[in-house]
C-alpha positions as semicolon CSV with decimal commas, in nm:
position;residue;x (nm);y (nm);z (nm)
1;M;0,222;0,526;7,466
2;P;0,241;0,381;7,110
3;A;-0,092;0,250;6,974
4;R;0,011;-0,118;6,970
5;K;0,147;-0,102;7,313
6;A;-0,167;0,058;7,446
7;L;-0,371;-0,222;7,288
8;R;-0,161;-0,488;7,450
9;A;-0,196;-0,322;7,787
10;G;-0,572;-0,250;7,743
11;P;-0,711;-0,603;7,786
12;R;-0,497;-0,669;8,097
13;W;-0,508;-0,339;8,293
14;G;-0,779;-0,133;8,122
15;L;-1,055;-0,377;8,190
16;A;-0,933;-0,435;8,549
17;A;-0,989;-0,066;8,607
18;A;-1,321;-0,087;8,431
19;L;-1,433;-0,362;8,658
20;A;-1,326;-0,171;8,967
21;L;-1,532;0,127;8,867
22;A;-1,819;-0,099;8,761
23;A;-1,840;-0,235;9,110
24;L;-1,950;0,115;9,223
25;L;-2,235;0,142;8,979
26;P;-2,549;0,262;9,162
27;A;-2,778;0,012;8,982
28;A;-2,568;-0,284;9,086
29;E;-2,561;-0,156;9,442
30;A;-2,946;-0,109;9,450
31;R;-2,991;-0,468;9,340
32;A;-2,757;-0,596;9,599
33;Q;-2,934;-0,402;9,874
34;Q;-3,271;-0,534;9,766
35;A;-3,171;-0,905;9,748
36;P;-3,215;-1,130;10,046
37;A;-2,890;-1,169;10,244
38;P;-2,838;-1,536;10,190
39;A;-2,904;-1,508;9,804
40;A;-2,675;-1,205;9,783
41;A;-2,399;-1,385;9,970
42;E;-2,426;-1,699;9,755
43;M;-2,409;-1,487;9,431
44;E;-2,110;-1,293;9,566
45;A;-1,942;-1,620;9,640
46;G;-2,007;-1,745;9,289
47;F;-1,876;-1,420;9,148
48;Q;-1,552;-1,446;9,351
49;Q;-1,508;-1,799;9,225
50;A;-1,529;-1,673;8,871
51;L;-1,278;-1,404;8,939
52;A;-1,042;-1,664;9,093
53;A;-1,085;-1,887;8,789
54;L;-0,990;-1,597;8,565
55;A;-0,686;-1,521;8,779
56;Q;-0,585;-1,888;8,745
57;R;-0,618;-1,865;8,364
58;Q;-0,930;-2,091;8,360
59;P;-1,167;-1,869;8,150
60;E;-1,395;-2,155;8,052
61;T;-1,474;-2,220;8,418
62;A;-1,537;-1,851;8,474
63;V;-1,772;-1,842;8,172
64;R;-1,987;-2,129;8,322
65;L;-2,004;-1,958;8,668
66;L;-2,089;-1,619;8,524
67;R;-2,355;-1,758;8,296
68;R;-2,526;-1,910;8,592
69;L;-2,518;-1,580;8,776
70;L;-2,671;-1,397;8,482
71;A;-2,939;-1,669;8,469
72;T;-3,047;-1,539;8,813
73;D;-3,035;-1,171;8,716
74;P;-2,960;-1,073;8,350
75;G;-2,927;-0,712;8,468
76;L;-2,605;-0,762;8,667
77;L;-2,380;-0,522;8,471
78;R;-2,057;-0,606;8,653
79;V;-2,114;-0,983;8,599
80;R;-2,171;-0,922;8,226
81;L;-1,857;-0,719;8,204
82;E;-1,666;-1,005;8,349
83;L;-1,836;-1,250;8,122
84;A;-1,719;-1,047;7,825
85;R;-1,360;-1,063;7,950
86;A;-1,381;-1,439;8,026
87;L;-1,508;-1,503;7,671
88;F;-1,221;-1,290;7,538
89;E;-0,975;-1,494;7,741
90;A;-1,144;-1,822;7,618
91;G;-1,098;-1,715;7,261
92;D;-1,465;-1,674;7,177
93;Y;-1,429;-1,318;7,031
94;A;-1,772;-1,306;6,867
95;Q;-1,956;-1,369;7,190
96;S;-1,720;-1,143;7,378
97;R;-1,791;-0,858;7,137
98;E;-2,163;-0,912;7,176
99;Q;-2,143;-0,899;7,558
100;F;-1,929;-0,585;7,548
101;R;-2,182;-0,430;7,307
102;I;-2,466;-0,503;7,544
103;V;-2,265;-0,348;7,837
104;L;-2,230;-0,027;7,638
105;S;-2,609;0,023;7,627
106;S;-2,628;0,062;8,009
107;P;-2,695;0,430;8,107
108;D;-2,511;0,366;8,434
109;L;-2,175;0,292;8,267
110;P;-1,916;0,554;8,368
111;P;-1,731;0,725;8,082
112;S;-1,389;0,583;8,182
113;V;-1,540;0,224;8,176
114;R;-1,710;0,292;7,843
115;A;-1,375;0,404;7,693
116;N;-1,208;0,091;7,814
117;V;-1,483;-0,129;7,661
118;M;-1,437;0,048;7,326
119;R;-1,068;-0,022;7,335
120;F;-1,141;-0,386;7,409
121;M;-1,375;-0,414;7,109
122;R;-1,104;-0,277;6,886
123;A;-0,856;-0,527;7,044
124;I;-1,100;-0,805;6,955
125;D;-1,071;-0,719;6,579
126;E;-0,698;-0,701;6,602
127;K;-0,638;-1,007;6,822
128;R;-0,373;-1,261;6,696
129;G;-0,463;-1,628;6,703
130;L;-0,714;-1,892;6,592
131;R;-1,088;-1,851;6,648
132;T;-1,322;-2,141;6,621
133;R;-1,697;-2,200;6,634
134;F;-1,910;-2,514;6,586
135;S;-2,256;-2,661;6,641
136;F;-2,453;-2,979;6,605
137;A;-2,826;-3,000;6,521
138;L;-3,101;-3,246;6,448
139;R;-3,334;-3,103;6,183
140;A;-3,562;-3,203;5,906
141;P;-3,424;-3,144;5,552
142;E;-3,523;-2,829;5,372
143;G;-3,868;-2,875;5,224
144;A;-3,973;-3,161;5,461
145;G;-4,246;-2,942;5,623
146;R;-4,375;-2,779;5,310
147;S;-4,742;-2,792;5,196
148;Y;-4,765;-2,681;4,831
149;D;-5,071;-2,505;4,690
150;S;-5,063;-2,730;4,374
151;D;-4,856;-2,999;4,213
152;Q;-4,952;-2,897;3,858
153;I;-4,813;-2,626;3,638
154;Q;-4,922;-2,522;3,293
155;S;-4,658;-2,502;3,025
156;V;-4,659;-2,314;2,690
157;L;-4,596;-2,636;2,500
158;G;-4,866;-2,798;2,286
159;D;-5,210;-2,681;2,168
160;P;-5,389;-2,687;2,404
161;P;-5,104;-2,624;2,651
162;I;-4,975;-2,926;2,832
163;V;-5,021;-2,940;3,207
164;L;-4,715;-3,071;3,389
165;S;-4,728;-3,260;3,721
166;M;-4,454;-3,195;3,974
167;T;-4,300;-3,501;4,131
168;R;-4,206;-3,431;4,493
169;E;-4,016;-3,699;4,686
170;E;-4,111;-3,762;5,043
171;A;-3,842;-3,617;5,269
172;P;-3,702;-3,810;5,574
173;L;-3,810;-3,690;5,916
174;T;-3,474;-3,571;6,037
175;G;-3,101;-3,563;5,983
176;L;-2,781;-3,446;6,153
177;E;-2,623;-3,114;6,078
178;L;-2,264;-3,017;6,161
179;S;-2,151;-2,655;6,122
180;G;-1,814;-2,499;6,197
181;A;-1,599;-2,193;6,133
182;L;-1,244;-2,091;6,204
183;R;-1,034;-1,780;6,154
184;K;-0,666;-1,723;6,194
185;Q;-0,539;-1,361;6,226
186;W;-0,194;-1,202;6,224
187;P;-0,145;-0,834;6,326
188;L;0,091;-0,693;6,059
189;R;0,171;-0,333;6,145
190;T;0,042;0,003;6,269
191;L;-0,007;0,257;5,993
192;A;0,006;0,629;6,004
193;G;-0,282;0,779;6,198
194;G;-0,294;0,484;6,434
195;A;-0,487;0,232;6,206
196;G;-0,393;-0,128;6,273
197;L;-0,339;-0,359;5,972
198;T;-0,425;-0,727;6,017
199;G;-0,411;-1,026;5,783
200;Y;-0,647;-1,325;5,812
201;V;-0,766;-1,647;5,658
202;A;-1,105;-1,799;5,735
203;A;-1,303;-2,112;5,662
204;E;-1,661;-2,220;5,734
205;G;-1,857;-2,525;5,644
206;D;-2,186;-2,709;5,680
207;L;-2,258;-3,081;5,645
208;Y;-2,604;-3,235;5,663
209;Q;-2,652;-3,615;5,650
210;T;-2,979;-3,817;5,655
211;G;-3,100;-4,155;5,537
212;G;-2,977;-4,216;5,188
213;S;-2,807;-3,942;4,996
214;D;-3,085;-3,757;4,814
215;W;-3,125;-3,492;5,079
216;D;-2,760;-3,456;5,192
217;E;-2,607;-3,113;5,184
218;L;-2,255;-2,989;5,184
219;G;-2,118;-2,626;5,175
220;A;-1,777;-2,473;5,228
221;E;-1,630;-2,130;5,195
222;L;-1,268;-2,010;5,218
223;S;-1,155;-1,645;5,240
224;A;-0,830;-1,453;5,291
225;G;-0,798;-1,082;5,335
226;L;-0,666;-0,767;5,493
227;Q;-0,838;-0,575;5,775
228;L;-0,788;-0,212;5,896
229;T;-0,897;-0,109;6,246
230;W;-0,954;0,228;6,406
231;P;-1,100;0,305;6,753
232;Q;-1,460;0,285;6,622
233;T;-1,421;0,149;6,274
234;T;-1,313;-0,173;6,112
235;A;-1,282;-0,218;5,727
236;W;-1,179;-0,525;5,531
237;A;-1,120;-0,657;5,177
238;E;-1,096;-1,029;5,094
239;V;-1,089;-1,291;4,817
240;I;-1,359;-1,567;4,853
241;A;-1,406;-1,920;4,716
242;G;-1,697;-2,151;4,787
243;T;-1,888;-2,455;4,682
244;D;-2,230;-2,614;4,755
245;Y;-2,358;-2,971;4,699
246;F;-2,706;-3,115;4,737
247;G;-2,805;-3,484;4,709
248;G;-2,446;-3,562;4,599
249;E;-2,476;-3,321;4,303
250;R;-2,279;-3,010;4,265
251;V;-2,504;-2,698;4,292
252;E;-2,241;-2,433;4,230
253;D;-1,882;-2,320;4,266
254;R;-1,813;-1,948;4,322
255;Y;-1,517;-1,716;4,364
256;G;-1,467;-1,344;4,379
257;L;-1,413;-1,045;4,601
258;G;-1,576;-0,912;4,930
259;V;-1,547;-0,576;5,111
260;G;-1,700;-0,434;5,420
261;V;-1,694;-0,176;5,691
262;T;-1,825;-0,164;6,050
263;W;-1,891;0,145;6,259
264;R;-1,926;0,128;6,643
265;S;-2,069;0,408;6,861
266;V;-1,989;0,452;7,231
267;S;-2,355;0,352;7,305
268;G;-2,302;0,015;7,137
269;L;-2,484;0,086;6,814
270;T;-2,315;-0,115;6,539
271;T;-2,364;-0,053;6,167
272;T;-2,214;-0,282;5,896
273;L;-2,208;-0,240;5,524
274;E;-2,071;-0,530;5,311
275;G;-2,067;-0,635;4,951
276;E;-1,957;-0,920;4,720
277;L;-1,894;-0,966;4,356
278;M;-1,871;-1,335;4,255
279;T;-1,823;-1,545;3,945
280;V;-2,048;-1,844;3,967
281;D;-2,024;-2,185;3,796
282;L;-2,371;-2,352;3,817
283;G;-2,354;-2,729;3,832
284;S;-2,664;-2,780;3,616
285;V;-2,546;-2,545;3,332
286;P;-2,162;-2,518;3,359
287;E;-2,139;-2,378;3,010
288;V;-2,330;-2,057;3,114
289;D;-2,137;-1,760;3,243
290;V;-2,292;-1,619;3,566
291;T;-2,201;-1,314;3,776
292;R;-2,358;-1,251;4,118
293;S;-2,343;-0,928;4,311
294;S;-2,475;-0,867;4,662
295;A;-2,495;-0,598;4,928
296;R;-2,603;-0,603;5,284
297;L;-2,667;-0,335;5,539
298;S;-2,720;-0,441;5,911
299;V;-2,776;-0,233;6,228
300;I;-2,757;-0,370;6,583
301;R;-2,873;-0,157;6,878
302;P;-2,822;-0,296;7,235
303;L;-3,081;-0,210;7,498
304;R;-3,081;-0,164;7,874
305;G;-2,766;-0,375;7,932
306;R;-2,936;-0,708;7,865
307;A;-3,086;-0,716;7,514
308;Q;-3,047;-0,596;7,158
309;I;-3,251;-0,538;6,850
310;A;-3,128;-0,575;6,491
311;G;-3,231;-0,506;6,136
312;S;-3,078;-0,590;5,798
313;L;-3,147;-0,532;5,429
314;S;-2,997;-0,771;5,174
315;L;-2,994;-0,723;4,799
316;Q;-2,871;-0,966;4,537
317;H;-2,858;-0,960;4,152
318;Q;-2,754;-1,252;3,936
319;Q;-2,671;-1,187;3,576
320;A;-2,637;-1,479;3,334
321;E;-2,608;-1,538;2,966
322;R;-2,955;-1,687;2,985
323;D;-3,219;-1,452;3,114
324;D;-3,415;-1,734;3,287
325;L;-3,109;-1,777;3,512
326;S;-3,087;-1,405;3,594
327;Y;-3,284;-1,269;3,889
328;D;-3,316;-1,000;4,157
329;Y;-3,361;-1,083;4,524
330;A;-3,423;-0,865;4,832
331;E;-3,481;-0,949;5,195
332;L;-3,565;-0,732;5,499
333;R;-3,520;-0,889;5,841
334;L;-3,590;-0,764;6,197
335;G;-3,488;-0,944;6,510
336;A;-3,410;-0,925;6,877
337;R;-3,215;-1,106;7,145
338;S;-3,308;-1,089;7,516
339;E;-3,208;-1,270;7,826
340;V;-3,523;-1,328;8,030
341;G;-3,387;-1,502;8,331
342;G;-3,355;-1,870;8,411
343;G;-3,069;-1,893;8,160
344;F;-3,296;-1,852;7,857
345;L;-3,184;-1,645;7,561
346;I;-3,483;-1,566;7,339
347;E;-3,422;-1,473;6,972
348;P;-3,734;-1,389;6,770
349;S;-3,714;-1,267;6,412
350;V;-3,938;-1,188;6,118
351;Y;-3,855;-1,137;5,752
352;A;-3,995;-1,050;5,414
353;A;-3,832;-1,139;5,085
354;A;-3,895;-1,090;4,713
355;F;-3,762;-1,285;4,410
356;D;-3,810;-1,161;4,053
357;Q;-3,690;-1,373;3,754
358;V;-3,549;-1,153;3,471
359;G;-3,653;-1,380;3,191
360;A;-3,904;-1,658;3,139
361;S;-3,802;-2,019;3,105
362;P;-3,872;-2,171;2,756
363;V;-4,126;-2,420;2,916
364;L;-4,324;-2,194;3,147
365;G;-4,344;-1,897;2,915
366;K;-4,349;-1,634;3,189
367;T;-4,119;-1,510;3,462
368;R;-4,152;-1,626;3,817
369;N;-4,233;-1,353;4,066
370;E;-4,249;-1,456;4,431
371;T;-4,273;-1,306;4,785
372;E;-4,211;-1,485;5,113
373;Y;-4,289;-1,391;5,471
374;G;-4,156;-1,579;5,776
375;I;-4,108;-1,585;6,144
376;E;-3,831;-1,765;6,343
377;L;-3,782;-1,823;6,711
378;R;-3,466;-1,961;6,873
379;I;-3,431;-2,036;7,244
380;D;-3,091;-2,106;7,393
381;K;-3,028;-2,236;7,751
382;T;-2,709;-2,044;7,816
383;D;-2,640;-2,173;8,172
384;S;-2,666;-2,550;8,089
385;F;-2,339;-2,705;7,971
386;L;-2,307;-3,050;7,809
387;F;-1,965;-3,211;7,780
388;G;-1,825;-2,894;7,949
389;R;-1,870;-2,651;7,669
390;L;-2,186;-2,708;7,470
391;T;-2,520;-2,536;7,530
392;P;-2,857;-2,661;7,398
393;Y;-3,106;-2,471;7,175
394;V;-3,431;-2,523;6,996
395;Q;-3,548;-2,334;6,689
396;I;-3,883;-2,316;6,509
397;E;-3,939;-2,154;6,167
398;A;-4,263;-2,086;5,978
399;A;-4,289;-1,927;5,634
400;R;-4,541;-1,857;5,362
401;R;-4,429;-1,814;4,989
402;E;-4,663;-1,677;4,726
403;S;-4,575;-1,722;4,359
404;N;-4,752;-1,645;4,037
405;F;-4,729;-2,027;3,978
406;D;-4,925;-2,214;4,244
407;A;-4,681;-2,508;4,212
408;Y;-4,417;-2,282;4,367
409;S;-4,645;-2,146;4,643
410;Y;-4,625;-2,314;4,979
411;R;-4,640;-2,305;5,359
412;D;-4,333;-2,424;5,541
413;L;-4,275;-2,532;5,899
414;R;-3,940;-2,648;6,043
415;L;-3,819;-2,751;6,390
416;S;-3,465;-2,815;6,494
417;A;-3,270;-2,875;6,817
418;G;-2,904;-2,885;6,878
419;L;-2,591;-2,790;7,066
420;T;-2,358;-2,490;7,009
421;S;-2,016;-2,419;7,150
422;A;-2,037;-2,192;7,455
423;F;-1,675;-2,061;7,413
């Protein structure tokens, strides 16, 4: 069977075979035998309703039913496998990929089912069509929860040196943030060796509004590129253009190139390496030429068929005609995602970052060198649906930044709550 024909057949017939085999998994049988008869019967009825919804081409209904079953027992592998398929049919390929990846971490998964899941994950990367994602949140503006060590900073001007006082405006308590992304793909052809070639365009944006306009934010980025897929590898190259505004003032425009590659193992381990090279036009000094390069390595490992851990290392270097606008930045982040029952998805993460200015500003006389440490916790209620397709979440972030200038050292605390699309 040609590669493209096999991919078209995989999502329809390959997963059906996988689900039939998954129904025989020993772990699933053991849980069913241990459950009280009425509870087991109720869950089986809910599962059959979800299958019927999928058969009737109602994947959104199936997602809601399957999420509620997993809220009762996050370890139900067969239910998670069907959830991954329902998300695929609903067009939420990012969440579908994540659920398939978690399924691969189960030691009870038969080899034939594992092979079908791997084919599905490749099909996700090659799938034709439009993908969308959006969320709404209430949060305080960046900096609203900061407590600075000092408001004074010593300059190198004057004799004796002049001490400058930082003026910090009081931030509003909260504002509304809207975030969204879309991606359109077109499979182009199958190359020699079985690689699939896909073209795509993508857009993402963030809008934050609060009282007045001094704290408003706007960001947008467009990209277009080509993607190559193999059974366990996906690689891409793209052109990128983006812009950011804060308080009604342009922060920067940027454009350049991006490349990346992702490797997937049969156990669900996913490794991604990506890089960008951008030309940047800074709104405050448009006459200065700026180039920004960045690289990121991320690793995701699913665990026990219900959770995953992840780590990433990001590096960035900005080179400008003025040394005080040049810098090096590095960030190490570790995180986890775990479904703990009751429909709660817990996502804790910690990070450490370092910023080093290449050259001193004329006023301060020495370079800024800073480190930051932080912890974040997000909690989603995955089995609660508002307006039919939105699930609620809350997030809390705490950070400490230490600078060689006390006026740039602070403690930060932020809280946000919102709704995100479930499919």
